[in-house]
N, C-alpha and C positions, 0 to 999 in steps of 0.2 A: 744159715740166719749169723750174723754174727754178734758180738758180744755184746754191743748196745741194744740190737733189737733184740735179745734174749733178756738183758735186762727191764728194758722198755716194755715186754710182755710183763714180768715179774709185778713193777710199778701200776700195771694197770689194773690186776688184781687187789694191789693194797688201797688205791685211790678207789676203788669198787666197793669194796668193803666199807670204808669211810663213811659212803653216799657222797662223793662227788661224782656229778650233775656228769659230765663230759672223763670220764678217765682216760681211756685210751685217745682221745684228743690233748687232755694236759700231760700226761707219759708223756707222748711225743714231740711236745711242744716246749716243755723242760728241757728234755735233752737235746733238742735242735737248739734252745736257748744256751745250755754249759757248754756245748762243745761247738758251737761257733758256725753251725750251717742248717740250712732248710732241713724242714720236716721230710721233704722228698728226697734230702742227702741223706740220712741217716744209714742206712745202709752203706756207705762208702768212707763210715769213719771205722779205723782202720782199731783192731782189741787191745794194740798197746795205748791208742788214744782215750782211750776212755776214761775219764775223769769221774773219779768217785765223789766230787761234790753234787754229782746228779742225785746223790741218795739223799743228800743234804735238803736240796730245792722236794725232791719228793716228798719227805715227811714233814715238811714246812705246805705242802697243797694238802696230805693226808688230815692235816690239824686245820684243814679247811680256810687257809690264808688266801684271799685270792690271788689266780693262776699270774693276774697282771701286776699285782707288787712283788712278787718271785721275780717277773722278767724283766719290771720297769716298764712294758710297754703295753698299749691297746689300742686298736686296730678300729679303726670307724669309717665308713665308706671307705674312702679313698686315703685316707689319712692313717698315719701313725705317731701317736701321742704316748706324752711321756706319763706317767701315772706312777701311784704308790701313799704310801700311809698319808692322809691326812685331804686326800680328793676321791670324790665319789666317780667310781668305774663307770665310766659310759657302755650301755647296754645296746646290743641290738635291736630291740625292740622302738628303740628311739630312732633310729636310721628312716622307719616306717615314716614319722613325724618329720623329719628333714626332707623326706622327698614329697611330701604333700606342701611343704613350704616352697619349696622350691619351685613344683610347678604352679603353686598358686603366684609366686613373683613374677613368673613367666607368663603367666596370660595376664597380666595386670599392663605389660608393655611398657611397663618407665625408663624410661632409659636409664636414669641412674638408682636404685632401688635403695632405702634408706631399711636399714630392721635393725632390731635392737631383741638382744636374745638374755634373758634374765635369769636369774641360778645359773651362770654357765659353769661352773665348776672345772673341768679341765681344759675347757674352751672349745670341744667336739661339735657344739650345735654352729657357734658362732665362725670357725676356720671353715667348717663344712658347707656353710651358704658362703662365704667369702669366696673360696676355691670355686665351687660350683654356680654360684653370679657374679661374675669378674669385672662388671660395673657397679658391684653395690657397694654400700659401705656399711659397716657393722658394728654397732654398740654391743658390749658385753658389759654385764652387771653381776658381782660376785663378791658376795660380804664377808665370808670363812676364810683366817688368814693364811691358815693349813691350805686351803685350795687354793688360794690365790698364787701362790709361789709356781703351783704347776702351769695355773692360766697363762700365767706371765710367760714362762720359760716355753710353753708349746705356740704361744702367738708370737713370741720373739725369734723362732724357728721356723716361722711359717714364710713363705714367698709375698703373702697375699697381707702381711703385718701393718702394711703403711694404710691399709683400708680398715682395718680394727683398732678400734679403743675400748681399752679396758676402764673401767669405773671400777672402784672398791667400794658399793655400798650396797645398800640393803634396794633388792630389785622391789620390794612394795612400796619404795619411796622413789623410785628413780625418776631423775631429770623433777623432782619435786622443788629443787630451791633456780632449775632452772627452765622458766615455763617458755620458755622462746621455742625449746621442743616440742609443746605439744598441738597435736593438730598435724604432726609434719611425716610419721612412719609410715609405711606401706604394708611392712610386718610385725608385730611383736609375737615369739616363741619363746616356752620354756619346757623345761622339763624340771619341775619344782618337787621342795618335798610332797608327798603325800601318803606318807604313811598314819593310820589312826594311832595315838601312843597307846593305843587299848591292845594291838596286835604284836606288839612288841616280840614277843615268846614266838610268835610264828615266822619269821621272817630269816631266811636261808643265813647263817652263819658268818659267809662271805662278806656279807652284806650289814648285818647287826652288830658285827665284831670288828668290824676294819673298816667301812665306808664311814665318814663321819656323821653324828647325830643328828645334824641341820640338815643334810641333804635327804635323811629318811623323814622324819616324822614332822608333821603340822598338827597340831592341834588333837583334841579327841576324835574329829571324824575324820582328821587327813586333810581337812578343806581349806586350813585357812589362810596358806602361803595363796591358794590360788584365788581366793575369794579377794586376795589382796591384789595379785595381779590383774585380776578383771577390773579392776578399778582402775590401775597405772594404764591399761592398754584401751580403756575407753578415753583417756585422757591424752595419748601420746598419739594413737591412731588418727588419719587422713580418715574422712569419712570415704567410705568404699574400701579405707586400708581391712587387714586381716591380722585373725590372732590363733596361733596354734599353740596346746597346752595340752600335754602327757598326765596319764592322770591313772589312777592303778585299774585295773581289771575287774575291779569289784563296784569300779564307781561309776559307770558309763550310762547309768539312769540319775545320777546327780549331779554331775559338773555343767552337760548342758543347760540347767536349770536356771545355775546362775549367769550363763550370757543369756539374758531373755530380752523380748524386745522393750522393756520400759528404762532397761535399761541403756538402751539405745543398739540392740542388738538384731542382725537379721539371718538369715543363713545358718543357723546354727547345726552343727551337725556333731556325731558321735561315729568315730570309726572306728574298723579293728584292723588289729596288726596281724603281721602274714599267719599267725596260729589263731585266727578266728576270733581273738579276745577283743574286748573293749579296751582299745587302750589311747586313742585323745581325742580331743573336742576342738570343735573351730566352727570359727563367728566372722562375721563382716561386721563393721559401722555402718550403720544407716546410714544412706546419704539422705542428706536435707534435699 
C-alpha cells in the first residue's frame, strides 16, 4: 500500500466517526481531486507526490461541508457541473425524475419539444434534458442570485447552450407577463423547495448549513412552491402536456392531490425512486 492509500484509510475512519454517509467514497474522491487523478488511479500516486492539502480537504468534509463544494463539481446523469456555495447541489434522486421526463417526451413523438425547468439551480435538469432530447428547446427559471451565477456558467459551458434560455425570475410566476407562451409547452419539470419550515432541525448538515435556504424550505407544510408551480403548469402546458415535480418522501400522499381533475389534470400518479421511496408526482393536462 502506498502512502496515499494509507492516508485514505485513516481519512475514511475520521469521516465515518463524523457521521459522513459515504466515508470511503468521499475520502477517495477528495484524494483524487487533490492529486489530480481518477479514484481508480490513487495507487499510482508516488509517496513523494503526496499533497498534505489532502488533510485540509478531509477536515472540511469532516465538518460536514458538502463534498461537491470542496471539489467544485457535481455529477448528474452524463453531466459534470460546476457547483459551490450559493447553489443547491443536485442529488442522485433527481436523476430518476429526469429519466421519467425524457421517456414521457419521447413518447409524445413531438418533433421539437418545448420544455421549461422551474427552480433550475445549477441547471442540472435543464442541461440533462437539452443533452438527451437533442431537438428540444429548454427554458430555465431561477430566482436566487447566488445560484444564478452557477446556472449561467454551466449553461455557457454546455455544447447545447444555444437551445437553453435562462430566465432570472420567480418560478411561480414564469412567463406571467409573456402570455404568448401559455398553452405551448410539452413538459414542465421542477425540483422545487419542499421542506416544511418545522423540520429545519432534522435536515442533514450538508443541506441545512450549506444549500441556499430558498432551495430547501417552502412554507409550514413545504408545499407552497409546489402549489404555485401547479398553477403555472396548468397555464403553460398544451392539452396532453406533462408535468413532473419532485417532492419529499413524506409527501407522496399529499402532492398528487394538488394535481386533481378539478384543476384540469388527468393521469396523476406518484412514483418511487431507486430506493423505493415516494419521490415525484406526474400528471397530464386534460385534453379538451
